[in-house]
N, CA and C of each residue as an Amber inpcrd file, in Angstrom:
protein
   414
  47.7370000 115.1490000 112.8670000  46.6310000 114.1440000 112.9830000
  46.7470000 112.9270000 111.8660000  46.7900000 111.7570000 112.3940000
  46.8380000 110.5190000 111.7760000  45.3500000 109.9800000 111.7330000
  44.7520000 109.8130000 110.5220000  43.5610000 109.4560000 110.3530000
  43.5620000 107.8460000 110.2050000  42.9710000 107.1630000 111.2900000
  42.6300000 105.6780000 111.1730000  41.6460000 105.2590000 110.5810000
  40.2760000 105.6730000 110.8450000  38.9650000 105.3820000 110.1820000
  38.5170000 106.8470000 109.8470000  37.3120000 106.8120000 109.1340000
  36.6950000 108.2600000 109.0670000  36.1770000 108.8070000 110.3850000
  35.8160000 107.9680000 111.3150000  35.5510000 108.3810000 112.6980000
  36.4570000 108.6780000 113.5960000  37.6700000 108.0740000 113.3150000
  38.7880000 108.1550000 114.4240000  39.8450000 108.4840000 113.9600000
  40.7040000 109.4000000 114.5710000  41.9920000 110.1680000 114.3360000
  42.7960000 110.2750000 115.4970000  44.1140000 110.2260000 115.4090000
  44.9320000 110.2010000 116.4690000  45.6080000 111.7770000 116.4040000
  45.4190000 112.4630000 117.3740000  46.0640000 113.5960000 117.3540000
  47.7350000 113.5590000 117.5130000  48.3590000 114.4510000 116.9950000
  49.7200000 114.5010000 116.9240000  50.4010000 114.6100000 118.1890000
  49.6260000 115.2970000 119.1460000  50.4390000 115.5740000 120.5210000
  50.4530000 113.9520000 121.3070000  50.0210000 113.0160000 120.7310000
  49.8200000 111.9010000 121.6220000  50.7950000 111.0060000 120.8600000
  51.6450000 111.3020000 119.9340000  52.4390000 110.5710000 119.3040000
  53.7080000 111.2460000 119.5530000  54.9800000 110.3540000 119.8000000
  56.1050000 110.8860000 120.0000000  57.0330000 110.0600000 118.7480000
  57.9140000 110.9900000 118.1540000  58.9450000 110.0690000 117.2780000
  60.2680000 110.5140000 117.6460000  61.0750000 109.3420000 117.7660000
  62.3770000 109.3870000 118.2760000  63.2360000 109.0790000 117.0650000
  64.4400000 109.7600000 116.7370000  65.1310000 109.5200000 115.6430000
  66.6790000 109.1060000 116.1720000  67.2010000 108.0550000 115.5140000
  68.4640000 107.5700000 116.0040000  69.3090000 107.2100000 114.6770000
  70.5880000 106.7330000 114.7210000  71.3530000 106.3140000 113.9070000
  70.7950000 104.8520000 113.3920000  70.7030000 104.5050000 112.1440000
  70.0610000 103.3250000 111.6970000  71.2340000 102.2380000 111.1540000
  70.8730000 101.0190000 111.0330000  71.9530000 100.0920000 110.4600000
  71.4270000  99.7280000 109.1020000  70.5640000 100.5070000 108.3550000
  70.1680000 100.1620000 107.1450000  71.0340000 100.6490000 106.1500000
  70.5650000 100.6850000 104.6840000  71.1570000 100.9980000 103.7070000
  71.6440000 102.2290000 103.7230000  72.8430000 102.6720000 102.8880000
  73.2870000 104.1940000 102.9620000  74.9260000 104.4590000 103.0890000
  75.6380000 103.3620000 103.5810000  76.8620000 103.4960000 103.4420000
  77.2720000 104.4360000 104.3740000  78.3290000 105.4870000 104.2610000
  78.9460000 106.2450000 105.2560000  77.6890000 107.1190000 105.7120000
  76.5780000 107.6690000 104.7060000  75.5580000 108.4750000 105.1630000
  74.7920000 108.0460000 106.2620000  74.8830000 106.7240000 106.6120000
  73.9910000 106.1910000 107.5890000  74.9130000 106.3880000 108.7700000
  76.0480000 106.4510000 108.9650000  77.0440000 106.6760000 110.1560000
  76.9770000 108.2460000 110.6900000  76.3770000 109.1070000 109.8430000
  76.2120000 110.3430000 110.1450000  74.9120000 110.9800000 110.0910000
  73.9590000 110.4880000 109.9540000  72.6310000 111.0770000 110.1510000
  71.5420000 110.1160000 110.9750000  70.7750000 110.6510000 111.6010000
  69.8320000 109.9230000 112.2660000  68.3710000 109.6340000 111.2430000
  68.6560000 108.5720000 110.5850000  67.5840000 108.1900000 109.8090000
  66.5730000 107.2540000 110.2340000  66.9770000 106.4580000 111.1620000
  65.8630000 105.4070000 111.9130000  64.6870000 106.4440000 112.7180000
  63.5810000 106.2070000 112.6040000  62.5170000 106.5650000 113.3030000
  61.8290000 105.7380000 113.9150000  61.3490000 105.8740000 115.1860000
  60.6190000 105.0380000 116.2080000  59.7290000 106.0480000 116.5840000
  58.2870000 105.3130000 116.3900000  57.0310000 105.9730000 116.7980000
  56.7510000 105.3850000 118.1400000  56.3300000 106.3890000 119.1540000
  55.9120000 105.7810000 120.5430000  54.5380000 106.4560000 120.6940000
  53.6090000 105.4150000 120.9740000  52.3180000 105.8250000 121.2440000
  51.7000000 105.3560000 122.5680000  51.2940000 106.1140000 123.5090000
  50.9250000 105.5310000 124.7590000  49.3010000 105.3310000 124.7410000
  49.1510000 103.9470000 124.7260000  47.7690000 103.4620000 124.6180000
  46.9870000 104.0720000 125.8040000  47.6290000 103.7670000 126.9120000
  46.8040000 103.9530000 128.3140000  46.4990000 105.4590000 128.5510000
  47.3330000 106.5090000 127.9350000  46.9300000 107.7310000 128.1810000
  46.2580000 108.5580000 126.9860000  46.0310000 107.7090000 125.9640000
  45.3380000 108.3720000 124.9340000  43.9040000 108.6350000 125.2720000
  43.4340000 110.0190000 124.6790000  42.1720000 110.4960000 124.6360000
  41.2640000 110.1620000 123.5300000  41.9260000 110.0040000 122.2470000
  41.3500000 109.8110000 121.2340000  40.6050000 108.3990000 121.2100000
  40.9980000 107.5910000 121.9550000  40.4120000 106.1790000 121.9570000
  39.4300000 105.7920000 123.1980000  38.3790000 105.1370000 122.8260000
  37.4010000 105.0160000 123.9820000  38.0490000 103.7180000 124.9750000
  37.3440000 103.5060000 125.8910000  37.9580000 102.2660000 126.8830000
  37.6470000 100.9270000 125.7820000  36.5640000 100.8160000 125.1100000
  36.2510000  99.5280000 124.5060000  37.2640000  99.3280000 123.4800000
  37.7660000 100.3700000 122.8610000  38.8480000 100.4500000 121.7630000
  40.2880000 100.2420000 122.2670000  40.3920000 100.6020000 123.4590000
  41.8760000 100.5090000 124.0690000  41.8200000  98.8320000 124.4350000
  40.8810000  98.5050000 124.8620000  40.5050000  97.0230000 125.2690000
  40.8630000  95.9520000 124.0270000  40.3640000  96.3590000 123.0190000
  40.3200000  95.4960000 121.6370000  41.9180000  95.6510000 121.3100000
  42.5700000  96.8510000 121.2430000  43.9780000  96.9490000 121.0350000
  44.7520000  96.1950000 121.6730000  44.7320000  96.5030000 123.1130000
  45.5500000  95.8670000 124.1890000  45.2650000  94.2950000 123.9810000
  44.4360000  93.8150000 123.5570000  44.1660000  92.2460000 123.4520000
  44.9560000  91.8350000 122.2340000  44.5660000  92.5190000 121.2190000
  45.3800000  92.0760000 119.8780000  46.8030000  92.4950000 119.6620000
  47.3210000  93.3500000 120.3190000  48.7200000  93.7770000 120.3010000
  49.3840000  93.7990000 121.6380000  48.8620000  92.7590000 122.3670000
  49.6670000  92.7590000 123.8270000  51.0900000  92.3060000 123.5990000
  51.4410000  91.6380000 122.7050000  52.9470000  91.3050000 122.5220000
  53.8100000  92.4130000 122.0190000  53.1050000  93.5120000 121.6850000
  53.8940000  94.9790000 121.0350000  53.6670000  95.9500000 122.1230000
  53.0590000  95.8160000 123.0150000  52.7620000  97.0400000 124.0460000
  53.5280000  96.6200000 125.2550000  54.4610000  97.6060000 125.7150000
  55.3520000  97.1860000 126.9440000  54.2990000  97.5060000 128.2500000
  55.1130000  97.5500000 129.4200000  54.4340000  97.3920000 130.5170000
  53.9440000  98.6980000 131.0800000  54.4620000  99.9750000 130.3590000
  53.7520000 101.1660000 130.6050000  52.7650000 101.6610000 129.6450000
  52.2950000 100.4830000 128.7430000  51.1940000 100.7470000 127.9870000
  51.6570000 101.3540000 126.6250000  52.9680000 101.5540000 126.3960000
  53.3920000 102.0180000 125.1950000  53.7690000 101.1390000 123.8150000
  53.1610000 101.8030000 122.8910000  53.1710000 100.9030000 121.5020000
  54.4600000 101.3410000 120.8660000  55.6700000 100.8130000 120.6320000
  56.8530000 101.1220000 119.8530000  57.0040000 100.6070000 118.5340000
  56.9730000 101.2870000 117.5460000  57.2040000 100.9800000 116.0230000
  58.3560000 101.6610000 115.5750000  59.2050000 101.0920000 114.8760000
  60.3990000 101.6270000 114.3170000  60.8430000 101.1870000 112.8300000
  61.2410000 102.2170000 112.1200000  61.6520000 101.7680000 110.5290000
  62.7000000 102.4030000 110.3090000  63.7490000 101.5490000 109.6050000
  64.9960000 102.0460000 109.1930000  65.2880000 101.5530000 107.7300000
  64.2310000 101.1520000 107.2010000  64.4320000 100.6600000 105.8400000
  64.9350000 101.5540000 104.6250000  64.6810000 102.7690000 104.6130000
  65.0320000 103.9190000 103.7250000  66.1390000 104.6190000 104.1750000
  66.7930000 105.3930000 103.0160000  67.8230000 105.9930000 103.4390000
  67.5100000 107.5600000 104.2970000  66.3350000 107.8660000 103.9230000
  65.9170000 109.2420000 104.3480000  65.1130000 109.3110000 105.8870000
  65.1950000 110.1130000 106.6300000  64.3720000 110.0830000 107.9290000
  62.8130000 110.3860000 107.3390000  62.4910000 111.2640000 106.4070000
  61.1770000 111.5160000 106.0580000  60.5540000 110.1630000 105.3980000
  61.2680000 109.5080000 104.6930000  60.3080000 108.4090000 104.0380000
  60.2710000 107.1110000 105.1510000  61.3320000 107.0820000 106.2610000
  61.1700000 106.0390000 107.3480000  59.9370000 106.5240000 107.9580000
  59.6900000 107.7970000 108.3550000  58.7120000 108.3900000 109.1380000
  57.1990000 108.1300000 108.6800000  57.3240000 108.2860000 107.2480000
  56.0390000 107.8740000 106.5750000  55.7030000 106.4260000 106.5040000
  56.7510000 105.7640000 106.5920000  56.6150000 104.2300000 106.5240000
  55.9730000 103.6390000 107.9320000  56.5880000 104.4950000 109.0300000
  56.1490000 103.9720000 110.2820000  54.8530000 104.4570000 110.5460000
  54.3920000 105.6380000 110.0750000  52.9130000 106.0670000 110.5660000
  51.9270000 105.2220000 109.6910000  52.5460000 104.7820000 108.5880000
  51.4030000 103.9050000 107.7950000  51.3120000 102.5490000 108.3410000
  52.3550000 101.9230000 108.9170000  52.5010000 100.8720000 109.7190000
  51.3080000 100.9720000 110.9460000  51.5240000 102.0410000 111.6690000
  50.8620000 102.3090000 112.7310000  49.3740000 102.3410000 112.4530000
  49.1920000 103.0270000 111.4430000  47.6950000 103.0390000 111.1050000
  47.1360000 101.8820000 110.8420000  47.8070000 100.8510000 109.8850000
  47.4200000  99.4590000 109.7080000  47.3170000  98.7460000 110.8930000
  48.1570000  98.9470000 111.8390000  48.1670000  98.2230000 113.1540000
  46.7160000  98.4470000 113.8810000  46.7670000  99.7540000 114.0240000
  45.4300000 100.2210000 114.6830000  44.1500000  99.7810000 114.0410000
  44.1010000  99.7950000 112.7510000  43.1090000  99.3700000 112.1540000
  42.6660000  97.9030000 112.2990000  43.7600000  97.0260000 112.1800000
  43.5620000  95.6730000 112.3560000  43.1780000  95.3300000 113.8850000
  43.8670000  96.2060000 114.9140000  43.5640000  95.8620000 116.0920000
  42.0370000  96.3920000 116.5480000  41.5550000  97.1200000 115.8210000
  40.0570000  97.6410000 116.1650000  38.9410000  96.9520000 115.3530000
  39.3660000  95.8220000 114.6620000  38.3350000  94.8870000 114.2090000
  37.8830000  93.9570000 115.1530000  36.5740000  93.9710000 115.1050000
  35.9090000  93.1700000 116.3190000  36.3550000  91.5620000 116.0700000
  36.5920000  90.7070000 116.8900000  36.9500000  89.2360000 116.7640000
  35.6650000  88.4980000 116.0190000  35.9410000  87.7860000 115.3710000
  34.8790000  86.7270000 114.7440000  34.2600000  86.0590000 115.6070000
  33.0510000  85.7820000 115.6590000  32.3330000  85.0460000 116.5970000
  32.2410000  83.4160000 116.1000000  32.7980000  82.6230000 116.9090000
  32.8650000  81.1570000 116.4760000  31.3650000  80.7070000 116.5630000
  31.0800000  80.0560000 115.2970000  29.9680000  79.2230000 115.4010000
  30.1290000  77.7870000 115.6140000  29.2230000  77.3090000 116.4300000
  29.4510000  75.8520000 116.8180000  28.8980000  74.9630000 115.6390000
  29.5170000  74.0520000 115.1580000  29.3190000  73.0880000 114.2100000
  29.2460000  71.6950000 114.7640000  28.4470000  70.9900000 114.0890000
  28.3900000  69.3440000 114.2980000  29.5170000  68.7720000 113.5610000
  30.0320000  67.5980000 114.1080000  31.1560000  66.9070000 113.2950000
  30.3470000  65.9100000 112.3840000  30.6850000  66.0330000 111.3970000
  30.0220000  65.1590000 110.2970000  30.0690000  63.7370000 110.3900000
  28.9640000  62.8720000 110.0500000  28.8090000  61.5230000 110.4770000
  30.1160000  60.6140000 109.6830000  30.2700000  61.3460000 108.4870000
  31.4030000  60.5670000 107.6220000  32.5990000  60.6850000 108.3280000
  33.1190000  61.7510000 108.9850000  34.3130000  62.0550000 109.7620000
  34.3580000  61.2300000 110.9280000  33.2310000  60.9170000 111.6390000
  33.1160000  59.8250000 112.8250000  33.5500000  58.6000000 112.3630000
  32.6750000  58.1010000 111.2390000  32.9450000  56.7800000 110.8020000
  34.5500000  56.5800000 110.2520000  35.0140000  57.5420000 109.5490000
  36.7250000  57.3190000 109.2970000  37.4600000  57.4390000 110.5380000
  37.2070000  57.9430000 111.4250000  38.0260000  58.1020000 112.6370000
  37.6870000  56.5750000 113.1790000  36.6680000  56.0100000 113.5160000
  36.4100000  54.8040000 114.1800000  37.1560000  53.6150000 113.1610000
  36.9500000  53.7400000 111.7420000  37.5630000  52.7530000 110.9630000
  39.0870000  52.8550000 110.9950000  39.6570000  54.0820000 111.1220000
  41.2720000  54.0160000 111.2860000  41.3880000  53.3290000 112.5440000
  40.7150000  53.6420000 113.7900000  41.0760000  53.0960000 115.0370000
  41.0450000  51.6420000 115.0420000  39.9410000  50.9320000 114.3430000
  39.5970000  49.6090000 114.0960000  41.0540000  48.8690000 113.4270000
  41.1750000  49.6800000 112.2760000  42.5140000  48.9940000 111.2280000
  43.8210000  49.1640000 112.1310000  43.7810000  50.3370000 112.9500000
  45.0710000  50.3510000 113.6270000  45.3230000  49.1260000 114.8660000
  44.1730000  48.8320000 115.3800000  44.0540000  47.7870000 116.2780000
  44.3760000  46.3960000 115.7850000  43.7460000  46.4010000 114.6540000
  44.0130000  45.0110000 113.8570000  45.6450000  44.6530000 113.3420000
  46.2870000  45.8210000 113.2910000  47.6780000  45.9510000 112.8890000
  48.4850000  45.5270000 113.9520000  48.0600000  45.9970000 115.2220000
  48.7160000  45.7700000 116.4580000  48.6650000  44.4070000 116.7960000
  47.2130000  43.9060000 116.6840000  46.9300000  42.4650000 117.1180000
  47.6670000  41.5600000 116.3000000  47.8120000  41.7630000 114.8900000
  48.4360000  40.8800000 114.0600000  50.0670000  40.6970000 114.2970000
  50.6100000  41.6970000 115.0740000  51.8830000  41.7800000 115.3950000
  52.1430000  40.9060000 116.5770000  51.3250000  40.4720000 117.3500000
  51.4490000  39.9140000 118.6310000  51.7110000  38.2530000 118.2540000
  52.1000000  37.5560000 119.1920000  52.4600000  36.0700000 119.1250000
  51.1530000  35.5070000 118.8930000  50.9880000  34.6340000 118.0930000
  49.7550000  33.7720000 117.7200000  49.4420000  32.8810000 118.9650000
  48.1720000  32.8130000 119.2180000  47.7200000  31.5430000 120.2180000
  47.5440000  30.1730000 119.6760000  48.1000000  29.3890000 120.2130000
  47.8770000  27.7820000 119.8020000  47.1290000  27.1180000 120.7000000
């Protein structure tokens, strides 16, 4: 059971771990052991998340979710499989936590008068520069 918030936990049966040989540190050890850990979470089939939560996560993590609705995270930083598994679970927890934050509501603001004046003055200055480059009328 992975605890995301106090009210939300993802059961272990919804998460799959795939191990493989990594390219990380470890020398010959890395060539013999499967220390890379990949976490696979199927967002679409999850029963722990509500429809609204899935919608939020799908929107924020769209580039990380494949066409089957699976989220893949992998870690091969450490020499041991155990530490890589802990690392990938922590990343997963943070990703879901960030994905569940509601988007900030944009408040409309008025463009300040001074900014409008600066813009107009800049345009006038630029027009004068271009005008002075032209051939004088005699």
